[in-house]
PyMOL Python script that loads the backbone (N, CA, C, O; Angstrom):
from pymol import cmd

cmd.read_pdbstr("""\
ATOM      1  N   MET A   1       0.460  -1.209  -0.086  1.00  0.00           N
ATOM      2  CA  MET A   1       0.151   0.079   0.167  1.00  0.00           C
ATOM      3  C   MET A   1       0.808   1.251   0.161  1.00  0.00           C
ATOM      4  O   MET A   1       1.107   1.618   1.297  1.00  0.00           O
ATOM      5  N   ALA A   2       1.238   2.181  -0.953  1.00  0.00           N
ATOM      6  CA  ALA A   2       1.846   3.338  -1.256  1.00  0.00           C
ATOM      7  C   ALA A   2       0.524   4.443  -0.659  1.00  0.00           C
ATOM      8  O   ALA A   2      -0.699   4.467  -0.798  1.00  0.00           O
ATOM      9  N   THR A   3       1.609   5.349   0.104  1.00  0.00           N
ATOM     10  CA  THR A   3       0.731   6.637   0.650  1.00  0.00           C
ATOM     11  C   THR A   3       1.453   7.446   0.445  1.00  0.00           C
ATOM     12  O   THR A   3       2.657   7.368   0.687  1.00  0.00           O
ATOM     13  N   LEU A   4       0.560   8.947  -0.326  1.00  0.00           N
ATOM     14  CA  LEU A   4       0.844   9.808  -0.551  1.00  0.00           C
ATOM     15  C   LEU A   4       1.301  10.931   1.114  1.00  0.00           C
ATOM     16  O   LEU A   4       1.278  10.591   2.297  1.00  0.00           O
ATOM     17  N   ARG A   5       1.597  12.012   0.601  1.00  0.00           N
ATOM     18  CA  ARG A   5       1.544  13.179   1.642  1.00  0.00           C
ATOM     19  C   ARG A   5       0.659  14.552   0.532  1.00  0.00           C
ATOM     20  O   ARG A   5       0.828  15.173  -0.517  1.00  0.00           O
ATOM     21  N   CYS A   6      -0.266  14.418   1.617  1.00  0.00           N
ATOM     22  CA  CYS A   6      -1.048  16.051   1.444  1.00  0.00           C
ATOM     23  C   CYS A   6       0.064  16.869   0.858  1.00  0.00           C
ATOM     24  O   CYS A   6       1.276  16.679   0.962  1.00  0.00           O
ATOM     25  N   PRO A   7      -0.531  17.744   0.271  1.00  0.00           N
ATOM     26  CA  PRO A   7       0.282  19.016  -0.080  1.00  0.00           C
ATOM     27  C   PRO A   7       0.006  20.250   0.670  1.00  0.00           C
ATOM     28  O   PRO A   7       0.804  21.187   0.637  1.00  0.00           O
ATOM     29  N   ILE A   8      -1.602  20.314   1.663  1.00  0.00           N
ATOM     30  CA  ILE A   8      -1.887  21.364   2.627  1.00  0.00           C
ATOM     31  C   ILE A   8      -1.173  20.971   3.729  1.00  0.00           C
ATOM     32  O   ILE A   8      -0.385  21.741   4.278  1.00  0.00           O
ATOM     33  N   CYS A   9      -1.402  19.655   4.175  1.00  0.00           N
ATOM     34  CA  CYS A   9      -1.559  19.961   5.943  1.00  0.00           C
ATOM     35  C   CYS A   9      -0.335  19.061   6.003  1.00  0.00           C
ATOM     36  O   CYS A   9       0.275  19.215   7.061  1.00  0.00           O
ATOM     37  N   GLY A  10       0.294  18.021   5.045  1.00  0.00           N
ATOM     38  CA  GLY A  10       1.852  17.492   5.188  1.00  0.00           C
ATOM     39  C   GLY A  10       1.255  15.744   5.338  1.00  0.00           C
ATOM     40  O   GLY A  10       1.884  14.730   5.035  1.00  0.00           O
ATOM     41  N   LYS A  11      -0.159  15.845   5.908  1.00  0.00           N
ATOM     42  CA  LYS A  11      -0.346  13.832   6.583  1.00  0.00           C
ATOM     43  C   LYS A  11      -0.173  13.169   4.968  1.00  0.00           C
ATOM     44  O   LYS A  11      -0.059  13.439   3.772  1.00  0.00           O
ATOM     45  N   GLN A  12      -0.235  12.353   5.739  1.00  0.00           N
ATOM     46  CA  GLN A  12       0.105  11.127   5.021  1.00  0.00           C
ATOM     47  C   GLN A  12      -0.991  10.180   4.819  1.00  0.00           C
ATOM     48  O   GLN A  12      -1.666  10.028   5.837  1.00  0.00           O
ATOM     49  N   PHE A  13      -1.402   9.437   3.711  1.00  0.00           N
ATOM     50  CA  PHE A  13      -2.333   9.238   3.972  1.00  0.00           C
ATOM     51  C   PHE A  13      -2.700   8.051   2.317  1.00  0.00           C
ATOM     52  O   PHE A  13      -2.139   8.153   1.226  1.00  0.00           O
ATOM     53  N   ASP A  14      -3.629   7.190   2.658  1.00  0.00           N
ATOM     54  CA  ASP A  14      -3.456   5.983   1.169  1.00  0.00           C
ATOM     55  C   ASP A  14      -4.814   6.878   0.791  1.00  0.00           C
ATOM     56  O   ASP A  14      -5.806   7.167   1.461  1.00  0.00           O
ATOM     57  N   PRO A  15      -4.367   7.231  -0.764  1.00  0.00           N
ATOM     58  CA  PRO A  15      -4.910   7.565  -1.827  1.00  0.00           C
ATOM     59  C   PRO A  15      -6.175   6.790  -2.242  1.00  0.00           C
ATOM     60  O   PRO A  15      -7.022   7.402  -2.893  1.00  0.00           O
ATOM     61  N   GLU A  16      -6.418   5.243  -1.862  1.00  0.00           N
ATOM     62  CA  GLU A  16      -7.701   4.655  -2.306  1.00  0.00           C
ATOM     63  C   GLU A  16      -8.717   5.250  -1.105  1.00  0.00           C
ATOM     64  O   GLU A  16      -9.787   4.671  -0.921  1.00  0.00           O
ATOM     65  N   THR A  17      -8.450   6.122  -0.500  1.00  0.00           N
ATOM     66  CA  THR A  17      -9.459   5.978   1.315  1.00  0.00           C
ATOM     67  C   THR A  17      -9.902   7.179   0.992  1.00  0.00           C
ATOM     68  O   THR A  17     -10.876   7.486   1.679  1.00  0.00           O
ATOM     69  N   THR A  18      -9.462   8.300  -0.073  1.00  0.00           N
ATOM     70  CA  THR A  18      -9.530   9.678  -0.362  1.00  0.00           C
ATOM     71  C   THR A  18     -11.014  10.033  -1.329  1.00  0.00           C
ATOM     72  O   THR A  18     -11.446   8.959  -1.746  1.00  0.00           O
ATOM     73  N   ASP A  19     -11.795  11.082  -1.739  1.00  0.00           N
ATOM     74  CA  ASP A  19     -12.440  10.832  -2.476  1.00  0.00           C
ATOM     75  C   ASP A  19     -11.730  12.633  -3.083  1.00  0.00           C
ATOM     76  O   ASP A  19     -12.267  13.219  -4.023  1.00  0.00           O
ATOM     77  N   ALA A  20     -10.557  13.200  -2.355  1.00  0.00           N
ATOM     78  CA  ALA A  20      -9.673  14.674  -2.561  1.00  0.00           C
ATOM     79  C   ALA A  20      -9.257  14.320  -3.294  1.00  0.00           C
ATOM     80  O   ALA A  20      -9.423  15.210  -4.127  1.00  0.00           O
ATOM     81  N   MET A  21      -8.494  13.222  -3.964  1.00  0.00           N
ATOM     82  CA  MET A  21      -7.693  13.317  -4.398  1.00  0.00           C
ATOM     83  C   MET A  21      -6.423  14.744  -4.781  1.00  0.00           C
ATOM     84  O   MET A  21      -7.120  15.743  -4.597  1.00  0.00           O
ATOM     85  N   PRO A  22      -5.605  15.033  -5.018  1.00  0.00           N
ATOM     86  CA  PRO A  22      -4.701  14.921  -4.607  1.00  0.00           C
ATOM     87  C   PRO A  22      -3.914  15.181  -3.000  1.00  0.00           C
ATOM     88  O   PRO A  22      -2.722  15.148  -2.694  1.00  0.00           O
ATOM     89  N   PHE A  23      -5.706  15.562  -1.804  1.00  0.00           N
ATOM     90  CA  PHE A  23      -5.825  15.814  -0.271  1.00  0.00           C
ATOM     91  C   PHE A  23      -6.229  14.941  -0.261  1.00  0.00           C
ATOM     92  O   PHE A  23      -6.963  14.245  -0.962  1.00  0.00           O
ATOM     93  N   CYS A  24      -5.476  14.895   1.073  1.00  0.00           N
ATOM     94  CA  CYS A  24      -6.475  14.059   2.626  1.00  0.00           C
ATOM     95  C   CYS A  24      -7.670  14.011   2.457  1.00  0.00           C
ATOM     96  O   CYS A  24      -8.189  12.918   2.233  1.00  0.00           O
ATOM     97  N   SER A  25      -8.630  15.468   2.532  1.00  0.00           N
ATOM     98  CA  SER A  25      -9.544  15.053   2.817  1.00  0.00           C
ATOM     99  C   SER A  25     -10.197  16.081   2.190  1.00  0.00           C
ATOM    100  O   SER A  25      -9.567  16.900   1.520  1.00  0.00           O
ATOM    101  N   ARG A  26     -11.931  16.162   2.391  1.00  0.00           N
ATOM    102  CA  ARG A  26     -12.129  17.748   1.720  1.00  0.00           C
ATOM    103  C   ARG A  26     -12.056  18.851   2.380  1.00  0.00           C
ATOM    104  O   ARG A  26     -12.783  19.678   1.829  1.00  0.00           O
ATOM    105  N   ARG A  27     -11.380  19.409   3.571  1.00  0.00           N
ATOM    106  CA  ARG A  27     -11.475  20.326   4.011  1.00  0.00           C
ATOM    107  C   ARG A  27      -9.926  20.693   2.794  1.00  0.00           C
ATOM    108  O   ARG A  27      -9.881  21.558   1.919  1.00  0.00           O
ATOM    109  N   CYS A  28      -8.910  19.754   3.157  1.00  0.00           N
ATOM    110  CA  CYS A  28      -7.978  20.501   2.671  1.00  0.00           C
ATOM    111  C   CYS A  28      -7.796  20.993   1.021  1.00  0.00           C
ATOM    112  O   CYS A  28      -6.969  21.708   0.456  1.00  0.00           O
ATOM    113  N   LYS A  29      -9.422  19.968   0.396  1.00  0.00           N
ATOM    114  CA  LYS A  29      -9.358  20.448  -0.724  1.00  0.00           C
ATOM    115  C   LYS A  29      -9.055  21.801  -0.911  1.00  0.00           C
ATOM    116  O   LYS A  29      -8.103  22.457  -1.333  1.00  0.00           O
ATOM    117  N   LEU A  30     -10.620  22.090  -0.281  1.00  0.00           N
ATOM    118  CA  LEU A  30     -11.125  23.892  -0.177  1.00  0.00           C
ATOM    119  C   LEU A  30     -10.027  24.454   0.288  1.00  0.00           C
ATOM    120  O   LEU A  30     -10.162  25.615  -0.097  1.00  0.00           O
ATOM    121  N   ILE A  31      -8.626  24.376   1.095  1.00  0.00           N
ATOM    122  CA  ILE A  31      -8.651  25.002   1.569  1.00  0.00           C
ATOM    123  C   ILE A  31      -7.644  25.166   0.182  1.00  0.00           C
ATOM    124  O   ILE A  31      -7.566  26.290  -0.314  1.00  0.00           O
ATOM    125  N   ASP A  32      -7.140  24.420  -0.225  1.00  0.00           N
ATOM    126  CA  ASP A  32      -6.547  24.659  -1.764  1.00  0.00           C
ATOM    127  C   ASP A  32      -7.368  25.823  -2.740  1.00  0.00           C
ATOM    128  O   ASP A  32      -6.975  26.853  -3.288  1.00  0.00           O
ATOM    129  N   LEU A  33      -8.640  25.168  -2.679  1.00  0.00           N
ATOM    130  CA  LEU A  33      -9.450  26.028  -3.771  1.00  0.00           C
ATOM    131  C   LEU A  33      -9.685  27.553  -2.727  1.00  0.00           C
ATOM    132  O   LEU A  33      -9.941  28.575  -3.362  1.00  0.00           O
ATOM    133  N   ARG A  34      -9.644  27.606  -2.022  1.00  0.00           N
ATOM    134  CA  ARG A  34      -9.856  29.232  -1.539  1.00  0.00           C
ATOM    135  C   ARG A  34      -8.600  29.668  -1.658  1.00  0.00           C
ATOM    136  O   ARG A  34      -8.776  30.767  -2.186  1.00  0.00           O
ATOM    137  N   ARG A  35      -7.228  29.511  -1.490  1.00  0.00           N
ATOM    138  CA  ARG A  35      -6.153  30.022  -1.918  1.00  0.00           C
ATOM    139  C   ARG A  35      -5.578  30.476  -3.422  1.00  0.00           C
ATOM    140  O   ARG A  35      -4.629  31.155  -3.816  1.00  0.00           O
ATOM    141  N   TRP A  36      -6.642  29.749  -4.031  1.00  0.00           N
ATOM    142  CA  TRP A  36      -6.478  29.885  -5.940  1.00  0.00           C
ATOM    143  C   TRP A  36      -7.359  31.137  -5.765  1.00  0.00           C
ATOM    144  O   TRP A  36      -7.124  32.215  -6.312  1.00  0.00           O
ATOM    145  N   LEU A  37      -8.227  30.925  -5.081  1.00  0.00           N
ATOM    146  CA  LEU A  37      -9.659  32.291  -5.505  1.00  0.00           C
ATOM    147  C   LEU A  37      -9.371  33.353  -4.537  1.00  0.00           C
ATOM    148  O   LEU A  37     -10.066  34.355  -4.706  1.00  0.00           O
ATOM    149  N   ASP A  38      -8.429  33.412  -3.448  1.00  0.00           N
ATOM    150  CA  ASP A  38      -7.893  34.747  -2.929  1.00  0.00           C
ATOM    151  C   ASP A  38      -6.273  35.085  -4.021  1.00  0.00           C
ATOM    152  O   ASP A  38      -5.545  36.078  -4.002  1.00  0.00           O
ATOM    153  N   GLU A  39      -6.204  34.243  -4.584  1.00  0.00           N
ATOM    154  CA  GLU A  39      -4.914  34.559  -5.589  1.00  0.00           C
ATOM    155  C   GLU A  39      -3.841  34.274  -4.684  1.00  0.00           C
ATOM    156  O   GLU A  39      -3.226  35.339  -4.719  1.00  0.00           O
ATOM    157  N   GLU A  40      -3.158  33.453  -3.821  1.00  0.00           N
ATOM    158  CA  GLU A  40      -2.517  32.906  -3.263  1.00  0.00           C
ATOM    159  C   GLU A  40      -1.473  32.359  -3.974  1.00  0.00           C
ATOM    160  O   GLU A  40      -0.267  32.290  -3.737  1.00  0.00           O
ATOM    161  N   TYR A  41      -2.388  31.859  -5.194  1.00  0.00           N
ATOM    162  CA  TYR A  41      -0.825  30.846  -5.797  1.00  0.00           C
ATOM    163  C   TYR A  41      -1.079  32.148  -7.454  1.00  0.00           C
ATOM    164  O   TYR A  41      -1.656  33.234  -7.507  1.00  0.00           O
ATOM    165  N   GLY A  42      -0.631  31.659  -8.115  1.00  0.00           N
ATOM    166  CA  GLY A  42      -0.285  31.817  -9.618  1.00  0.00           C
ATOM    167  C   GLY A  42       0.261  31.270 -10.200  1.00  0.00           C
ATOM    168  O   GLY A  42       0.672  30.231  -9.684  1.00  0.00           O
ATOM    169  N   LEU A  43       0.613  31.510 -11.474  1.00  0.00           N
ATOM    170  CA  LEU A  43       1.144  30.635 -12.382  1.00  0.00           C
ATOM    171  C   LEU A  43       1.619  32.150 -13.630  1.00  0.00           C
ATOM    172  O   LEU A  43       1.129  33.154 -14.146  1.00  0.00           O
ATOM    173  N   PRO A  44       2.684  31.479 -13.570  1.00  0.00           N
ATOM    174  CA  PRO A  44       3.914  32.775 -13.882  1.00  0.00           C
ATOM    175  C   PRO A  44       4.161  32.855 -15.202  1.00  0.00           C
ATOM    176  O   PRO A  44       4.404  31.891 -15.928  1.00  0.00           O
ATOM    177  N   MET A  45       4.088  34.281 -15.614  1.00  0.00           N
ATOM    178  CA  MET A  45       3.718  34.801 -16.994  1.00  0.00           C
ATOM    179  C   MET A  45       4.696  35.368 -17.854  1.00  0.00           C
ATOM    180  O   MET A  45       5.453  36.018 -17.133  1.00  0.00           O
ATOM    181  N   PRO A  46       5.031  35.436 -18.975  1.00  0.00           N
ATOM    182  CA  PRO A  46       5.907  36.616 -19.076  1.00  0.00           C
ATOM    183  C   PRO A  46       4.740  38.011 -19.468  1.00  0.00           C
ATOM    184  O   PRO A  46       3.577  37.974 -19.871  1.00  0.00           O
ATOM    185  N   ARG A  47       5.608  39.122 -19.157  1.00  0.00           N
ATOM    186  CA  ARG A  47       5.040  40.267 -19.415  1.00  0.00           C
ATOM    187  C   ARG A  47       4.849  40.722 -20.534  1.00  0.00           C
ATOM    188  O   ARG A  47       5.882  41.144 -21.053  1.00  0.00           O
ATOM    189  N   ASP A  48       3.699  40.841 -21.302  1.00  0.00           N
ATOM    190  CA  ASP A  48       3.616  41.978 -22.567  1.00  0.00           C
ATOM    191  C   ASP A  48       4.296  43.289 -22.631  1.00  0.00           C
ATOM    192  O   ASP A  48       4.093  43.965 -21.623  1.00  0.00           O
ATOM    193  N   ALA A  49       5.043  43.839 -23.523  1.00  0.00           N
ATOM    194  CA  ALA A  49       5.184  44.899 -23.408  1.00  0.00           C
ATOM    195  C   ALA A  49       4.532  45.767 -23.514  1.00  0.00           C
ATOM    196  O   ALA A  49       4.929  46.862 -23.116  1.00  0.00           O
ATOM    197  N   ASP A  50       3.038  45.589 -24.203  1.00  0.00           N
ATOM    198  CA  ASP A  50       1.833  46.396 -24.362  1.00  0.00           C
ATOM    199  C   ASP A  50       1.178  46.736 -22.529  1.00  0.00           C
ATOM    200  O   ASP A  50       0.523  47.638 -22.008  1.00  0.00           O
ATOM    201  N   GLU A  51       1.693  45.687 -22.142  1.00  0.00           N
ATOM    202  CA  GLU A  51       0.973  46.198 -20.469  1.00  0.00           C
ATOM    203  C   GLU A  51       2.388  47.160 -20.006  1.00  0.00           C
ATOM    204  O   GLU A  51       2.110  48.236 -19.478  1.00  0.00           O
ATOM    205  N   ASP A  52       3.358  46.946 -20.117  1.00  0.00           N
ATOM    206  CA  ASP A  52       4.127  47.789 -19.578  1.00  0.00           C
ATOM    207  C   ASP A  52       3.973  49.757 -19.949  1.00  0.00           C
ATOM    208  O   ASP A  52       4.352  50.711 -19.270  1.00  0.00           O
ATOM    209  N   GLU A  53       3.359  49.716 -21.108  1.00  0.00           N
ATOM    210  CA  GLU A  53       3.061  50.469 -21.354  1.00  0.00           C
ATOM    211  C   GLU A  53       1.899  51.607 -21.117  1.00  0.00           C
ATOM    212  O   GLU A  53       1.985  52.782 -21.473  1.00  0.00           O
ATOM    213  N   GLU A  54       0.645  50.911 -20.347  1.00  0.00           N
ATOM    214  CA  GLU A  54       0.008  50.369 -20.043  1.00  0.00           C
ATOM    215  C   GLU A  54      -0.020  51.210 -18.665  1.00  0.00           C
ATOM    216  O   GLU A  54      -0.523  52.289 -18.352  1.00  0.00           O
ATOM    217  N   ASP A  55       0.672  50.333 -18.044  1.00  0.00           N
ATOM    218  CA  ASP A  55       0.434  50.842 -16.444  1.00  0.00           C
ATOM    219  C   ASP A  55       1.547  52.104 -16.249  1.00  0.00           C
ATOM    220  O   ASP A  55       1.536  52.537 -15.097  1.00  0.00           O
ATOM    221  N   GLU A  56       2.471  52.753 -17.121  1.00  0.00           N
ATOM    222  CA  GLU A  56       2.699  53.857 -16.836  1.00  0.00           C
ATOM    223  C   GLU A  56       1.807  54.625 -17.236  1.00  0.00           C
ATOM    224  O   GLU A  56       2.200  55.785 -17.107  1.00  0.00           O
ATOM    225  N   TRP A  57       0.453  54.549 -17.804  1.00  0.00           N
ATOM    226  CA  TRP A  57      -1.283  55.918 -17.993  1.00  0.00           C
ATOM    227  C   TRP A  57      -1.735  55.722 -16.581  1.00  0.00           C
ATOM    228  O   TRP A  57      -2.411  56.719 -16.328  1.00  0.00           O
ATOM    229  N   LYS A  58      -1.701  54.836 -15.394  1.00  0.00           N
ATOM    230  CA  LYS A  58      -2.013  54.216 -14.057  1.00  0.00           C
ATOM    231  C   LYS A  58      -1.851  55.565 -13.346  1.00  0.00           C
ATOM    232  O   LYS A  58      -0.956  56.348 -13.664  1.00  0.00           O
ATOM    233  N   VAL A  59      -2.524  55.754 -12.611  1.00  0.00           N
ATOM    234  CA  VAL A  59      -2.879  56.948 -11.438  1.00  0.00           C
ATOM    235  C   VAL A  59      -2.336  55.833 -10.163  1.00  0.00           C
ATOM    236  O   VAL A  59      -2.901  54.752  -9.994  1.00  0.00           O
ATOM    237  N   PRO A  60      -1.717  56.074  -9.718  1.00  0.00           N
ATOM    238  CA  PRO A  60      -1.016  55.335  -8.064  1.00  0.00           C
ATOM    239  C   PRO A  60      -2.543  55.835  -7.506  1.00  0.00           C
ATOM    240  O   PRO A  60      -3.177  56.889  -7.533  1.00  0.00           O
ATOM    241  N   GLU A  61      -2.797  54.237  -6.902  1.00  0.00           N
ATOM    242  CA  GLU A  61      -4.172  54.378  -6.207  1.00  0.00           C
ATOM    243  C   GLU A  61      -3.426  55.445  -4.682  1.00  0.00           C
ATOM    244  O   GLU A  61      -4.358  56.210  -4.439  1.00  0.00           O
ATOM    245  N   ASP A  62      -2.662  55.667  -4.012  1.00  0.00           N
ATOM    246  CA  ASP A  62      -2.745  57.229  -2.967  1.00  0.00           C
ATOM    247  C   ASP A  62      -3.454  57.795  -3.503  1.00  0.00           C
ATOM    248  O   ASP A  62      -4.562  57.747  -2.969  1.00  0.00           O
ATOM    249  N   GLU A  63      -3.380  58.766  -4.960  1.00  0.00           N
ATOM    250  CA  GLU A  63      -3.022  60.033  -5.190  1.00  0.00           C
ATOM    251  C   GLU A  63      -5.083  59.573  -6.363  1.00  0.00           C
ATOM    252  O   GLU A  63      -5.499  60.048  -7.419  1.00  0.00           O
ATOM    253  N   GLU A  64      -5.521  58.835  -5.688  1.00  0.00           N
ATOM    254  CA  GLU A  64      -6.971  58.452  -6.142  1.00  0.00           C
ATOM    255  C   GLU A  64      -7.819  59.469  -5.413  1.00  0.00           C
ATOM    256  O   GLU A  64      -9.043  59.460  -5.543  1.00  0.00           O
TER     257      GLU A  64
END
""", "prot")
cmd.dss("prot")
cmd.show_as("cartoon", "prot")
cmd.util.cbc("prot")
cmd.orient("prot")
């Protein structure tokens, strides 16, 4: 029986006993979802030259 380690809590678990793969529980699965929705996670993307030009014209938040 191979065990996996949950990426959220670090607990080792048997993958055949969970319906929340690759997490050990539904709770850990929801914690991961919340982190994605709160933008704590992100995917790296190269910046576009057009985006750099747009940023130059934005008013800083403290001046609004």
